[in-house]
N, C-alpha and C positions, 0 to 999 in steps of 0.2 A: 504494500500500500504506500509506504513512504519512500520506497526506492523502486521506481518503475523498471529499472534494469533487471532486477531479480524476479520480476513477474512474467518474463517471457520464457518460452519453451527453450530457446537457445541458451539461456542463462542457468539452466539446471545444474550444470557442472560447476559453474562459478558459485552458485548458492551452496553446493555441497562442500566445496573447498573452504568457503567462508565459515560454514558451520563447524567443520573439522578444526579449523584454526582456533576456535573458541572453546574446544572441548578440554576437559581436565586431562592432564598428561596420561593418567592410567587408562582412561577410556580411549584416548587418541592412539595409544600404543596397541590396544586390542583391535580397534576398528580401522586404523589408518592404512594398514597394508592391504586391506580388501579393495580399496579404491572404489567404493560404492558411489555411483553418480546418479542415483535416483533418490531425491530428497526425502520422500516419505519413508523409504526403506532405511536410509541412513538414520533418520530420527528414531525409528523403531529399534534398530540395532543398538543405538546409543542408550536408549531408555532401558533396554534389556540388560546391557552391560552395567549400567548404573545400579539397577535393582539387584543384580547378581552380586555386585561388589558390596552393597549394603547388607545383603543376606549373609555373605561370607564373613564380613566384619562382625555381625551380630553373633554368628555361630562361634567364632573364635573367642569373642568376648565372653560368651556364656561358658565355654570350655575353661577359660582362665578363671572365671568366677567360681567354678566348681572346685578348683584346686585350693 
């Protein structure tokens, strides 16, 4: 809406590159090598990685609390 360039079909790759550049390093490391250039797919994969990372952190925190 605020950047007409990113609303065109031709700019899909640019939008993905811009989105990847703003990712946290841990997620960027997991997703970056895939070179996903479909924006909805990239967003979904990033969300899944983020949720998995949070679940993993919670699991290890619970394991440490048991000790």
